C-alpha positions in Angstrom: -95.4 30.5 10.0 -92.7 29.2 12.4 -94.1 31.1 15.4 -97.5 29.7 14.8 -96.1 26.2 14.3 -94.2 26.4 17.5 -97.2 27.4 19.5 -99.3 24.5 18.4 -99.8 21.7 20.9 -101.8 18.5 20.4 -105.2 18.4 22.1 -105.0 14.7 22.6 -104.3 13.3 26.0 -101.1 11.2 26.2 -101.7 7.6 25.2 -105.1 8.2 23.4 -104.3 7.4 19.8 -107.7 6.6 18.3 -107.2 7.1 14.5 -110.3 9.5 14.2 -109.0 11.6 17.0 -105.5 11.5 15.6 -106.8 12.6 12.2 -108.7 15.4 13.8 -105.6 16.6 15.6 -103.5 16.6 12.5 -106.2 18.5 10.6 -106.4 21.0 13.5 -102.7 21.4 13.4 -102.7 22.1 9.7 -105.5 24.7 9.7 -104.1 26.6 12.6 -100.7 27.2 10.9 -101.5 30.1 8.7 -98.4 29.6 6.5 -99.5 26.1 5.5 -103.0 27.3 4.6 -101.7 30.2 2.6 -99.3 27.8 0.7 -102.3 25.5 -0.2 -104.3 28.4 -1.5 -101.4 29.9 -3.3 -100.8 26.5 -5.1 -104.4 26.6 -6.4 -104.1 30.3 -7.5 -100.8 29.7 -9.2 -102.3 26.8 -11.2 -105.1 29.0 -12.4 -102.9 32.0 -13.1 -100.5 30.0 -15.3 -103.5 28.5 -17.1 -104.7 32.0 -17.8 -101.3 33.1 -19.1 -101.0 30.0 -21.2 -103.9 31.0 -23.4 -102.1 34.0 -24.8 -99.5 32.0 -26.8 -102.4 30.8 -29.0 -103.6 34.3 -30.0 -101.5 34.5 -33.1 -101.9 30.9 -34.0 -103.9 29.5 -36.9 -103.3 28.8 -40.5 -101.6 31.1 -42.9 -104.1 32.3 -45.5 -102.1 35.1 -47.1 -98.3 34.9 -47.7 -95.9 37.7 -48.5 -93.5 36.0 -50.8 -91.0 38.9 -50.5 -90.7 38.9 -46.7 -91.5 35.2 -46.2 -94.2 36.1 -43.6 -97.9 35.6 -43.3 -100.2 38.5 -43.9 -103.1 37.0 -42.0 -104.2 33.9 -40.1 -107.4 32.0 -40.0 -108.8 29.7 -37.3 -110.9 27.2 -39.2 -112.7 24.3 -37.4 -112.1 20.7 -38.5 -115.1 18.8 -39.5 -116.7 16.4 -36.9 -116.9 12.7 -37.6 -119.9 10.4 -36.8 -118.7 10.0 -33.3 -118.3 13.8 -32.7 -114.5 13.7 -32.9 -112.5 16.2 -34.9 -111.4 14.7 -38.2 -109.4 15.3 -41.3 -111.3 14.5 -44.5 -109.5 15.6 -47.6 -108.9 13.4 -50.6 -109.5 13.1 -54.4 -112.6 11.0 -55.2 -113.7 9.4 -58.5 -117.2 8.2 -57.7 -120.7 7.4 -58.7 -124.0 6.6 -56.9 -124.8 3.3 -55.4 -128.4 2.6 -54.3 -128.6 -0.3 -51.9 -126.3 -3.3 -52.0 -123.4 -3.8 -54.3 -119.7 -4.2 -54.7 -116.7 -2.6 -56.5 -113.5 -4.3 -57.4 -110.3 -2.7 -58.8 -106.6 -3.4 -59.3 -104.1 -0.9 -57.8 -101.2 -1.1 -60.2 -98.9 1.4 -58.7 -98.5 4.0 -56.0 -95.9 6.8 -55.9 -95.3 10.0 -53.9 -95.2 13.8 -54.4 -94.0 16.4 -52.0 -94.4 20.2 -51.7 -91.9 22.0 -53.9 -89.8 24.8 -52.5 -88.8 25.5 -48.9 -92.4 25.6 -47.6 -92.1 29.0 -45.8 -95.2 31.1 -45.7 -97.1 29.4 -48.5 -100.8 29.8 -48.5 -102.7 26.6 -47.8 -104.2 25.1 -50.9 -101.7 26.8 -53.2 -98.9 24.3 -53.1 -97.2 22.7 -56.1 -95.8 19.2 -56.0 -92.6 17.4 -57.1 -91.6 13.8 -57.0 -90.7 12.8 -53.5 -90.9 10.0 -50.9 -94.1 8.1 -50.6 -95.6 8.8 -47.1 -96.2 5.7 -44.9 -99.9 6.5 -44.6 -100.5 7.6 -48.2 -103.7 5.8 -49.2 -105.2 4.6 -52.5 -108.2 2.3 -52.8 -111.9 2.0 -52.6 -114.3 4.1 -50.4 -118.0 4.1 -49.8 -119.3 7.3 -48.1 -122.6 8.7 -47.0 -121.8 11.7 -49.1 -119.1 14.1 -50.1 -119.5 16.5 -47.2 -116.4 16.3 -44.9 -117.1 14.2 -41.8 -119.5 11.9 -43.5 -119.7 8.2 -42.4 -117.6 5.9 -44.6 -115.8 2.6 -45.0 -112.8 2.0 -47.2 -110.3 -0.7 -48.1 -106.9 0.7 -49.2 -103.3 0.2 -50.1 -101.0 2.3 -48.0 -97.5 3.7 -48.6 -95.8 1.5 -46.0 -98.5 -0.2 -43.9 -99.9 -2.7 -46.3 -103.6 -3.2 -47.0 -106.0 -1.7 -44.4 -109.7 -1.5 -43.8 -110.7 1.8 -42.2 -114.1 3.3 -41.3 -115.5 6.4 -39.6 -112.0 7.9 -39.2 -110.9 6.3 -35.9 -111.2 2.6 -36.8 -108.4 0.7 -38.5 -107.8 -3.0 -39.3 -104.6 -4.3 -40.8 -104.7 -6.8 -43.7 -102.4 -9.9 -44.0 -98.8 -9.2 -43.1 -97.8 -10.5 -46.6 -99.7 -7.7 -48.4 -97.4 -6.2 -51.0 -97.4 -2.4 -51.6 -98.5 -2.8 -55.3 -99.9 -4.1 -57.4 -102.9 -5.3 -55.4 -106.5 -6.1 -56.0 -109.1 -4.6 -53.7 -112.8 -5.2 -53.2 -115.4 -3.4 -51.1 -119.0 -4.8 -50.7 -122.1 -3.5 -49.1 -124.9 -5.7 -47.7 -127.4 -3.5 -45.8 -125.4 -1.7 -43.1 -122.5 -4.1 -43.3 -119.4 -3.2 -45.5 -116.6 -5.7 -46.0 -113.2 -5.2 -47.5 -111.1 -7.8 -49.3 -107.7 -7.9 -50.9 -106.0 -10.3 -53.4 -102.7 -10.7 -55.1 -104.1 -12.1 -58.3 -107.8 -11.1 -58.4 -108.9 -14.7 -58.0 -108.1 -15.8 -54.4 -109.6 -13.2 -52.0 -108.7 -12.6 -48.3 -111.1 -10.8 -46.0 -109.4 -7.7 -44.5 -112.2 -6.5 -42.2 -115.8 -5.3 -42.0 -117.8 -2.4 -40.6 -121.4 -2.0 -39.5 -122.6 1.5 -40.2 -126.1 1.8 -39.0 -126.5 5.4 -40.0 -125.5 4.8 -43.6 -128.3 6.0 -46.0 -129.7 3.8 -48.8 -128.1 6.0 -51.5 -124.3 6.5 -51.1 -121.3 7.6 -53.1 -118.6 5.0 -53.8 -115.6 4.7 -56.0 -111.8 5.3 -56.1 -109.8 7.6 -53.9 -106.2 8.8 -53.2 -104.8 10.9 -50.4 -101.5 11.6 -48.7 -100.9 13.4 -45.4 -98.5 16.2 -44.8 -95.1 15.1 -43.4 -95.2 14.7 -39.6 -92.7 16.3 -37.2 -91.0 12.9 -36.7 -90.4 12.6 -40.5 -88.4 15.7 -40.9 -85.3 13.7 -41.9 -87.2 12.9 -45.2 -87.6 16.6 -46.0 -84.8 19.0 -47.1 -84.9 21.9 -44.7 -86.5 19.9 -42.0 -90.0 21.5 -42.1 -93.4 19.8 -42.3 -94.6 19.9 -45.9 -97.7 18.9 -47.9 -97.5 15.7 -49.8 -99.4 13.8 -52.5 -99.7 10.4 -53.9 -100.5 9.2 -57.4 -102.1 5.8 -58.0 -102.8 3.9 -61.2 -106.0 1.9 -61.1 -107.3 -0.7 -63.5 -110.9 -0.8 -64.8 -113.4 -0.9 -61.8 -115.7 -3.9 -61.7 -119.2 -3.0 -60.5 -122.0 -5.2 -59.2 -125.3 -4.2 -57.7 -127.4 -1.0 -57.8 -124.9 1.3 -59.4 -126.2 4.4 -61.3 -125.9 4.4 -65.1 -123.7 6.9 -66.8 -120.1 8.0 -66.1 -117.9 8.8 -63.1 -117.8 12.1 -61.2 -114.4 13.3 -60.1 -113.4 16.0 -57.6 -111.6 16.9 -54.4 -113.4 16.3 -51.1 -112.7 18.4 -48.1 -111.6 21.9 -47.1 -108.1 22.7 -48.4 -108.2 25.8 -46.2 -107.7 23.7 -43.1 -105.1 21.1 -44.1 -101.9 21.6 -46.1 -102.5 19.9 -49.5 -101.0 20.0 -52.9 -102.7 21.9 -55.7 -101.6 19.4 -58.3 -104.4 16.9 -57.7 -106.8 15.4 -60.2 -107.6 12.3 -62.3 -107.2 11.2 -65.9 -108.4 8.1 -67.8 -105.6 5.6 -68.5 -107.1 3.2 -70.9 -110.1 1.6 -69.2 -108.8 2.7 -65.8 -107.8 5.8 -63.9 -104.6 7.7 -62.8 -105.5 9.7 -59.7 -103.4 12.1 -57.6 -104.7 13.1 -54.2 -103.5 15.0 -51.2 -104.7 15.3 -47.6 -105.9 12.6 -45.2 -108.9 10.7 -44.0 -108.3 10.2 -40.3 -108.7 11.7 -36.8 -107.5 15.3 -36.7 -104.2 15.3 -34.8 -101.9 18.4 -34.9 -104.1 19.9 -37.7 -104.9 23.6 -37.8 -105.3 25.3 -34.4 -105.5 22.2 -32.3 -106.0 23.8 -28.9 -107.0 22.5 -25.5 -107.0 24.4 -22.2 -103.5 24.8 -20.8 -102.7 22.8 -17.7 -99.1 23.9 -17.4 -100.0 25.7 -14.2 -100.6 22.3 -12.5 -96.9 21.8 -12.5 -96.3 25.1 -10.8 -98.9 24.5 -8.1 -97.4 21.0 -7.6 -94.1 22.5 -6.6 -95.8 24.6 -3.9 -97.7 21.5 -2.6 -94.4 19.5 -2.6 -92.9 22.1 -0.3 -96.1 22.0 1.8 -96.0 18.2 2.1 -92.4 18.2 3.2 -92.9 21.0 5.7 -95.9 19.3 7.3 -93.5 16.9 9.0 -90.1 18.6 9.0 -91.5 21.6 10.7 -92.2 19.4 13.7 -88.7 18.0 13.7 -87.2 21.5 13.5 -89.2 22.8 16.4 -89.1 19.6 18.5 -92.9 19.2 18.3 -92.6 15.7 17.0 -92.0 14.5 20.6 -95.4 15.9 21.6 -97.1 14.3 18.6 -95.5 10.9 19.3 -96.2 11.1 23.0 -99.9 11.7 22.2 -99.9 8.8 19.8 -97.1 6.3 20.3 -98.0 4.3 17.3 -95.7 5.8 14.7 -97.5 4.3 11.7 -100.8 5.8 12.7 -99.2 9.3 13.0 -97.6 9.0 9.6 -100.8 7.8 7.9 -102.9 10.5 9.6 -100.5 13.2 8.3 -100.6 11.6 4.9 -104.4 11.6 4.8 -104.6 15.3 5.8 -102.0 16.5 3.4 -103.4 14.3 0.6 -106.9 15.7 1.2 -105.7 19.3 1.2 -103.7 18.8 -2.0 -106.5 16.9 -3.7 -109.0 19.7 -3.1 -106.5 22.4 -4.1 -105.3 20.6 -7.2 -108.7 19.3 -8.4 -110.4 22.6 -7.9 -107.6 24.5 -9.6 -107.7 22.1 -12.6 -111.5 22.5 -12.9 -111.2 26.3 -13.0 -108.3 26.1 -15.4 -110.2 24.0 -17.8 -113.3 26.1 -17.8 -111.4 29.4 -17.9 -109.0 28.2 -20.6 -111.8 26.9 -22.8 -113.7 30.2 -22.5 -110.6 32.3 -23.3 -109.5 30.2 -26.2 -112.9 30.4 -27.8 -113.2 34.1 -27.1 -109.8 34.6 -29.0 -111.2 32.8 -32.0 -109.3 29.5 -31.5 -110.8 26.2 -32.3 -110.9 24.0 -29.2 -110.9 20.2 -29.8 -114.1 18.5 -28.5 -113.4 16.7 -25.2 -116.1 14.7 -23.5 -117.5 15.4 -20.0 -116.1 12.1 -18.7 -112.7 12.9 -20.0 -112.7 16.3 -18.4 -113.9 14.8 -15.1 -111.0 12.2 -15.4 -108.6 15.1 -15.8 -109.9 17.0 -12.9 -110.0 14.1 -10.5 -106.8 12.7 -11.9 -105.0 16.0 -11.3 -106.2 16.0 -7.8 -104.9 12.5 -7.2 -101.6 13.4 -8.9 -100.8 16.3 -6.6 -102.2 14.5 -3.5 -99.8 11.5 -4.1 -96.9 13.9 -4.8 -97.6 15.8 -1.5 -97.6 12.5 0.4 -94.4 11.5 -1.4 -92.8 14.7 -0.1 -94.2 14.1 3.3 -92.6 10.6 3.3 -89.3 12.1 2.2 -89.5 14.7 4.9 -90.1 11.9 7.5 -87.1 9.9 6.3 -84.7 12.8 6.0 -86.1 15.1 8.8 -84.8 18.2 7.0 -87.1 20.4 4.9 -84.4 21.4 2.4 -83.3 17.9 1.9 -86.8 16.6 1.5 -87.8 19.3 -1.0 -84.5 18.8 -2.9 -85.2 15.1 -3.2 -88.7 15.6 -4.3 -87.6 18.1 -7.0 -85.0 15.6 -8.3 -87.7 12.9 -8.4 -90.6 14.9 -9.8 -89.6 18.3 -11.1 -86.3 17.5 -12.9 -87.6 14.7 -15.1 -90.6 16.7 -16.0 -88.5 19.7 -17.1 -86.1 17.4 -19.0 -88.9 15.6 -20.8 -91.0 18.7 -21.8 -88.6 21.6 -22.1 -85.1 20.2 -23.0 -83.6 19.0 -26.3 -83.8 15.4 -25.3 -84.6 12.9 -28.1 -88.3 12.0 -28.2 -87.6 8.4 -27.2 -85.7 9.5 -24.0 -88.5 11.9 -23.1 -91.1 9.1 -23.3 -88.8 6.9 -21.3 -88.6 9.5 -18.5 -92.4 9.9 -18.4 -92.7 6.1 -18.2 -90.5 5.2 -15.3 -90.4 8.3 -13.1 -93.2 9.7 -10.8 -94.0 12.1 -13.7 -95.7 9.2 -15.4 -98.8 10.3 -13.5 -99.1 13.4 -15.8 -100.7 11.0 -18.2 -104.0 11.9 -16.4 -103.9 15.3 -18.2 -103.9 13.9 -21.7 -107.2 14.7 -23.4 -106.6 13.8 -27.0 -106.1 10.1 -27.9 -103.1 8.8 -29.9 -103.9 7.0 -33.2 -101.4 4.6 -34.7 -102.8 5.4 -38.2 -101.8 9.0 -37.9 -98.1 9.9 -38.1 -97.4 12.5 -35.5 -94.8 13.3 -32.9 -96.6 11.8 -29.9 -94.3 13.3 -27.2 -95.0 14.7 -23.7 -94.2 18.2 -25.0 -97.1 17.8 -27.4 -99.5 16.6 -24.7 -99.1 12.9 -25.4 -97.8 10.5 -22.8 -96.5 6.9 -23.2 -98.7 5.3 -20.5 -102.5 5.2 -20.0 -103.8 7.6 -17.3 -104.5 5.0 -14.7 -101.2 3.2 -15.2 -99.3 6.5 -15.1 -101.0 7.3 -11.8 -100.2 3.8 -10.5 -96.5 4.5 -11.1 -96.6 7.6 -8.9 -98.6 5.6 -6.4 -95.9 2.9 -6.3 -93.2 5.5 -5.6 -95.3 7.1 -2.9 -96.1 3.8 -1.2 -92.5 2.6 -1.3 -91.3 5.9 0.2 -94.0 5.8 2.9 -92.9 2.3 3.9 -89.3 3.5 4.2 -90.4 6.5 6.1 -92.4 4.3 8.6 -89.4 2.1 9.1 -87.1 5.1 9.7 -89.7 6.7 12.0 -89.9 3.6 14.2 -86.1 3.2 14.3 -85.1 6.8 15.0 -87.9 8.0 17.1 -88.5 4.9 19.3 -87.2 6.8 22.3 -89.1 10.0 21.5 
């Protein structure tokens, strides 16, 4: 590579520094240095290779469906698919439902007298899903008890509900991803709740005394059929990774909730007869307690439920194509970006370049455009292949792959290209300022590689990991996030789990700011140091 670099000479006549000509000269310089071209291709291939290797750690994943109580190991695993909600998103839809048929418009009102918690008994090791006993335990923040109106009892059906939660007050939720908070003064219990239907519009209310009502929220469900199922429900999600302090032994466990309801008040087109009670959902997918059910308590009900009604986050075999290889390819492109300028300093070719184009700023920008274009194509193409290959291999291995929209995939591909392009330009700017390849690469590694490794692969607290991915150039990795975060689902939303603290565009802007600032410093240094070149 060094021999080829030394033999290159600019084809521009001295003094002719038209930007198009300068850009062509820098591109010619790049493509005639074999080592640089090989490095760019190697970066793309490494990205795809690590994506391929990353699919293998999913092979033995899944949900334990047969436990060996003697050895504490699973005999077999299953890879069930979560149901899909009305919007096509993967959802969790498991709860205990006491219901009856409503035809057309109507309303249901009930008093929630109490809400308490249950938690999986034992140490939770290798216990078959759906075969878990419960014992008194802490009430989960997103345990839910209240009223629900659903298109049916099939998991993933359209619904709207008004509920009392374990720690987040009264809420109005519908179609899994939508959540509206009630008044801040809402007490945990007792509380009166009301859910009304008027055509396709459902409205939730809450009251402290059953007389003065406050509107919590409303939902317009155009696809809701004329005949629906409505009534009382209770559910409680498994403990999230960030709640391990609540659980002896520190492992995630199934939980339940028990709610005491007063006599439901019905108005409208309700069916005659009694109530139907049963568990909704697939307990083979989500860890739930077996001790669920309902009993009559006077004119009301006592109901115990387990599960969740929410977007599916961290449930089952929640796989997406692995983009870890982007980080490996990025390191190669950082080296390439630095060497694109420091190689000229090392061989003394910078004098020829500046003699051909005395405007230092144009030289730096032309180099930045060329290296950015090369990195963008290499990174974007590698990301596209990694996504397609990873998706294919995961499905072929029997893993469930979360649905990701075409626009999201396109954002990941283009965003990854932009990420590695900006990083390569940042390395170029560092090389310009420091004029030494080793120094520039070291500085880039400290700025980009080290924070990434600390945030994703060290024992740093979750808060510190998020902080690193917010203020360092690695904030740009937010472009790779494909699954949204939901405040109504307790989960450890950390970079190591594929969740980033900034929006994709904002994260990319942070890296852009670092790159622009370093380019300005490099331009100043180039003018000051090489004015006599």
